[in-house]
C-alpha positions in Angstrom: -0.2 0.1 -0.1 1.1 3.6 -1.3 2.2 6.8 1.3 -0.8 8.8 0.8 1.1 11.5 2.9 4.4 11.9 0.5 4.6 14.9 -1.0 2.7 17.0 1.6 5.1 19.7 3.3 5.3 19.1 7.2 7.5 22.4 7.9 3.9 24.5 9.0 3.6 21.8 11.9 6.5 24.4 13.6 3.3 26.9 14.0 1.9 24.6 16.1 4.9 23.1 17.7 5.9 27.0 18.5 2.3 27.7 20.1 2.7 24.6 22.0 6.1 25.8 23.8 4.9 28.7 24.5 1.8 27.8 26.2 4.2 25.5 28.3 6.7 27.8 28.7 3.8 30.5 29.8 2.4 28.4 32.5 5.6 28.8 34.4 4.9 32.4 34.7 1.1 32.2 34.9 0.8 33.0 38.6 2.8 35.7 38.0 1.2 37.4 34.9 -1.6 36.9 33.0 0.8 39.2 30.6 3.9 36.9 30.7 1.3 33.8 29.9 0.0 35.4 26.3 3.6 36.6 25.8 4.9 33.7 25.4 1.9 32.3 23.5 3.0 35.7 21.1 7.1 34.7 21.1 6.0 30.4 20.1 4.2 31.5 17.6 6.1 34.5 16.4 9.3 31.4 16.6 6.9 28.8 14.4 6.0 30.9 11.6 10.5 32.1 11.3 10.9 28.3 11.2 8.4 27.9 8.6 8.9 30.5 6.4 12.7 29.3 6.9 12.1 26.1 6.6 9.7 26.4 2.9 12.6 29.2 1.8 15.1 26.7 1.9 13.1 23.5 0.7 12.4 25.3 -2.8 16.6 25.8 -2.6 
């Protein structure tokens, strides 16, 4: 049986991974400030978007 996922770009998984990492780090700051929690989620999202753009540029050549 063939692999149906062949050819699918998985570099966009970096966005979700960045958000999950940001959320995990944000839980440590949640008792201090809710703004630090939201900020760490946004930093994780930005990091994921940055990694995705680097991977897609690198993959194109």
